[in-house]
C-alpha positions in Angstrom: 12.2 15.2 14.5 13.3 15.0 10.8 10.8 12.2 10.0 8.0 14.5 11.7 9.1 17.5 9.6 9.0 15.2 6.3 5.5 14.1 7.1 4.2 17.5 7.6 5.9 18.8 4.2 4.3 15.9 2.1 0.8 16.1 4.0 -1.8 17.2 1.5 -4.5 19.5 2.2 -7.2 16.9 0.8 -7.4 13.6 -0.6 -10.1 12.7 -3.1 -10.8 9.1 -2.6 -12.7 7.1 -5.1 -13.5 3.4 -4.1 -13.7 1.1 -7.0 -15.1 -2.4 -7.6 -15.3 -3.7 -11.0 -16.0 -0.2 -12.1 -13.7 0.1 -15.2 -16.2 1.8 -17.3 -16.8 4.2 -14.8 -13.3 5.1 -14.2 -12.7 5.5 -18.0 -15.6 7.7 -18.2 -15.5 9.9 -15.2 -11.9 10.0 -13.7 -10.3 12.0 -16.4 -12.8 14.9 -15.4 -12.0 14.4 -11.7 -8.3 14.7 -12.4 -8.9 17.7 -14.8 -10.9 19.6 -12.3 -9.4 18.7 -9.1 -5.7 17.7 -9.1 -3.1 20.2 -7.8 -0.1 20.5 -5.5 -2.4 20.3 -2.4 -4.9 17.7 -3.5 -4.2 14.3 -4.5 -6.6 11.7 -6.2 -6.6 8.1 -4.8 -8.5 5.2 -6.3 -8.8 2.3 -3.7 -9.6 -0.7 -5.5 -11.8 -3.1 -3.7 -10.4 -6.4 -5.0 -11.5 -5.8 -8.7 -11.6 -8.7 -10.9 -12.4 -6.7 -14.1 -9.6 -4.7 -16.0 -9.9 -1.7 -13.5 -6.2 -1.9 -12.6 -5.3 -1.9 -16.5 -7.4 1.3 -16.9 -5.7 2.9 -13.9 -2.3 2.3 -15.4 -3.2 5.1 -17.9 -3.4 7.8 -15.1 -0.1 7.7 -13.4 -1.0 10.8 -11.6 -3.4 8.9 -9.6 -2.3 7.1 -6.2 -3.7 3.7 -6.1 -4.3 1.6 -3.0 -4.9 -2.2 -3.6 -7.3 -4.0 -1.2 -7.1 -7.8 -1.4 -10.9 -8.2 -1.7 -14.3 -6.7 -1.9 -14.8 -5.2 1.7 -17.8 -3.3 0.8 -18.3 0.5 0.9 -18.0 0.9 4.5 -15.0 -1.3 5.4 -13.3 -0.7 1.9 -13.2 3.0 2.9 -12.1 2.5 6.4 -9.2 0.5 5.1 -8.2 2.8 2.5 -8.6 6.0 4.7 -6.1 4.4 7.2 -3.5 5.0 4.6 -4.5 8.7 3.9 -2.8 11.4 5.9 -4.4 14.5 4.3 -6.4 17.3 6.4 -9.5 16.7 4.6 -10.8 13.5 3.0 -13.4 13.5 0.1 -15.3 10.2 -0.4 -16.4 10.2 -4.2 -18.2 7.6 -6.0 -16.7 6.6 -9.2 -19.9 7.6 -11.2 -19.7 11.3 -10.3 -19.0 13.9 -12.8 -17.4 16.9 -11.1 -17.4 20.6 -12.3 -14.8 23.3 -12.7 -13.9 24.4 -9.2 -16.3 22.0 -7.4 -14.1 21.2 -4.5 -12.9 24.8 -3.5 -16.1 26.1 -1.9 -16.3 23.1 0.4 -12.8 23.2 1.7 -13.0 27.0 2.2 -16.3 26.5 4.3 -14.6 24.1 6.5 -11.5 26.0 6.7 -13.6 28.9 8.0 -16.0 26.9 10.0 -14.0 24.8 12.5 -17.4 23.6 14.2 -18.5 21.8 11.0 -17.1 18.2 10.7 -18.3 17.6 7.0 -20.2 18.7 3.9 -21.6 17.9 0.6 -22.3 19.6 -2.5 -25.6 20.0 -4.5 -25.8 16.7 -6.1 -27.8 16.6 -9.6 -28.8 13.7 -11.9 -26.2 13.0 -14.4 -29.0 11.6 -16.7 -31.4 14.4 -15.9 -29.3 17.4 -15.3 -32.1 19.5 -14.4 -33.3 17.3 -11.7 -31.7 16.3 -8.0 -30.3 13.1 -7.8 -31.8 10.6 -5.4 -28.6 9.8 -3.4 -28.2 13.1 -1.4 -29.6 15.8 -3.5 -29.1 19.0 -1.6 -28.5 17.6 1.9 -30.3 14.9 3.9 -32.6 14.7 7.1 -34.5 12.1 9.1 -38.3 12.0 9.7 -39.8 11.0 13.1 -39.8 7.4 12.3 -36.3 7.2 11.0 -36.8 7.3 7.2 -34.2 9.6 5.3 -35.1 12.1 2.9 -33.4 15.3 1.3 -33.8 18.7 0.2 -34.9 17.9 -3.2 -36.0 14.2 -2.7 -38.8 12.6 -0.7 -39.1 8.9 -1.1 -38.6 8.2 -4.8 -39.6 11.6 -6.1 -36.9 14.0 -7.1 -37.6 17.7 -7.6 -36.4 19.9 -10.6 -33.4 22.1 -9.4 -34.7 25.9 -9.9 -32.3 27.2 -7.3 -34.8 26.7 -4.5 -32.0 25.2 -2.3 -29.1 27.2 -3.1 -28.5 28.4 0.3 -25.9 26.9 2.4 -27.8 24.8 5.0 -26.9 22.9 8.2 -28.2 19.3 7.3 -28.4 16.1 9.4 -26.5 13.8 7.0 -24.5 14.3 3.9 -24.3 11.6 1.1 -21.6 9.2 0.7 -21.6 9.8 -3.0 -19.6 12.9 -2.5 -18.7 13.5 1.3 -16.1 15.8 2.3 -15.0 15.5 5.8 -12.1 16.3 8.2 -9.7 13.4 8.7 -9.8 14.0 12.4 -13.5 13.9 12.8 -13.7 10.8 10.6 -11.4 8.8 12.8 -12.5 10.2 16.0 -16.1 9.1 15.2 -15.0 5.6 14.5 -15.4 5.8 10.6 -18.1 3.9 8.8 -19.7 0.9 10.3 -18.0 -2.0 8.5 -21.0 -4.5 9.4 -23.4 -2.1 7.3 -21.4 -3.2 4.1 -23.3 -0.5 2.0 -26.3 1.9 2.4 -26.9 4.0 5.5 -23.2 3.8 6.9 -23.0 7.6 5.9 -26.2 8.6 7.8 -25.0 6.6 10.8 -21.6 8.3 11.0 -23.1 11.7 10.5 -25.7 10.9 13.5 -22.6 10.3 15.7 -20.9 13.5 14.7 -24.2 15.5 15.0 -25.0 14.1 18.7 -21.5 14.8 19.7 -21.8 18.6 18.7 -20.5 18.7 15.3 -22.2 20.2 12.4 -22.8 18.8 8.8 -23.7 21.4 6.0 -24.5 21.5 2.2 -22.6 23.8 0.2 -24.6 24.1 -3.0 -22.1 26.5 -4.6 -20.3 23.3 -5.2 -22.2 21.0 -7.9 -21.5 17.5 -9.1 -23.6 15.0 -11.3 -24.3 11.6 -10.2 -25.3 8.6 -12.2 -26.4 6.6 -9.1 -27.5 3.0 -8.6 -24.7 1.5 -10.6 -23.7 -1.2 -8.1 -27.2 -2.2 -7.0 -30.2 -1.0 -8.8 -32.8 0.8 -6.7 -35.3 -2.1 -6.5 -32.6 -5.0 -6.1 -33.7 -7.1 -3.2 -30.1 -6.9 -1.7 -30.4 -3.1 -1.8 -33.8 -3.5 -0.1 -32.3 -5.7 2.6 -29.4 -3.5 3.5 -31.6 -0.3 3.6 -34.0 -1.9 6.0 -31.6 -3.9 8.1 -29.0 -0.9 8.4 -31.7 1.7 9.2 -33.1 -0.3 12.0 -29.4 -1.0 13.5 -28.7 2.8 12.9 -31.7 3.7 15.1 -30.8 1.1 17.6 -27.3 2.4 18.0 -28.2 6.1 18.3 -31.6 6.7 19.7 -32.1 7.4 23.4 -34.3 4.4 25.1 -37.5 6.4 25.4 -37.7 7.4 21.7 -36.2 3.9 20.6 -39.1 1.8 22.2 -41.9 3.9 20.7 -40.1 4.1 17.2 -39.6 0.5 17.2 -43.1 -0.4 17.9 -44.4 1.8 15.0 -41.6 0.6 12.7 -42.7 -3.1 13.2 -46.1 -2.3 11.7 -44.6 0.1 8.9 -42.0 -2.4 7.8 -44.2 -5.2 7.5 -46.9 -2.9 5.8 -43.9 -2.1 3.2 -43.5 -5.9 2.8 -47.1 -6.4 2.1 -47.1 -3.7 -0.3 -44.0 -5.2 -2.2 -45.9 -8.5 -2.3 -49.0 -7.0 -3.9 -46.7 -5.3 -6.5 -45.4 -8.7 -7.5 -42.0 -8.0 -5.7 -42.1 -11.1 -3.7 -38.2 -11.0 -3.4 -38.1 -7.6 -2.0 -40.9 -8.3 0.4 -38.8 -11.5 1.7 -35.8 -9.1 1.9 -37.6 -6.7 4.3 -38.7 -9.6 6.5 -35.2 -10.9 6.5 -33.8 -7.7 7.4 -36.1 -7.5 10.5 -35.0 -10.9 11.5 -31.2 -10.0 11.0 -31.5 -6.8 12.7 -32.8 -8.7 15.9 -29.8 -11.1 15.7 -27.1 -8.4 15.1 -28.2 -5.8 17.7 -27.0 -7.8 20.6 -23.3 -7.2 19.1 -23.9 -3.5 19.4 -24.7 -3.1 23.1 -21.5 -1.7 23.9 -21.6 0.7 20.8 -24.8 2.0 21.7 -23.7 2.7 25.2 -20.8 4.7 24.1 -22.7 6.5 21.4 -25.1 7.7 24.1 -22.5 8.4 26.6 -20.6 10.7 24.1 -23.7 12.4 23.1 -24.1 16.1 23.7 -27.6 16.0 22.1 -28.8 12.6 21.2 -31.6 13.8 19.1 -29.9 16.8 17.2 -31.6 19.1 14.8 -32.3 17.7 11.6 -34.5 14.7 12.8 -38.0 16.3 12.3 -41.3 15.8 14.1 -43.0 15.0 10.6 -43.6 11.8 8.9 -42.6 11.8 5.2 -45.0 8.7 4.5 -48.1 11.0 5.8 -46.8 13.8 3.9 -46.3 11.9 0.7 -49.2 9.5 0.6 -51.9 11.5 2.6 -50.9 15.0 1.9 -49.6 14.6 -1.6 -46.4 16.5 -0.8 -43.6 16.2 -3.3 -41.2 18.8 -2.0 
């Protein structure tokens, strides 16, 4: 009884957890602002170091107010966070990229919303570009959705085009997925849904987690009153072949894990042609390594999906709505390339 009382007394309302791998420059630049605008008696800041080989740990020694979790090697984004969050006891967890500049009061609107909306599992802020502050940032913008063929897009970003922020998305909105760049979630929901898929390593893992939450009747929300600025693409540049590989492979696995059989069969037929068309486009643009990455992603998806049979069955069995709101009937490829839509 005494031990339980002590645990309740020391539990924080929220833990802001930054996963770091060889990011000493980002820590030096952005961590002081996170401390200044976040730290309080109810909120802790945690840096989980993913086996860095640079001077990250020496940099962190300059911030004694920050709790450090040392992982023995680089587990990637997904499993790195799983291992770190297993050591967190707070009511709310915020996954925050190391290259995010936060603003005064950035966290309060998200925590207040979750406090008053128990049906909502997670939320994200408005995410603007650090380098072009008037524009939305690619990774998350003002909340994410999926098109009919499984391609993600955002309020404020379609494919590689990002919009100028004129306040057009400043309303609170239920969304399909929230970005892992700044992802505020109830600790209970994170663990109950199984956390991030470690096989994904990086990319699409937060969308996969949000799909599980949404299909099980939980909501995801964007709270634009909260605003942060994200550098983006620091670990892998946008057209890095490894990034291309992970995005295509993980997207296919996510569809396999979560789609009902009827929709899965139809969508995978279409995706076969669309993915190889994308590979051909890459090849014609002189990006042979990216074209090869797409082909390899499709091969590895077929090898890996046999290991997901049980997970797929579990996801569908627990689903209240396997096709939750936020998966649209439109194709962003048609809208972008044929209709000229940029919003």
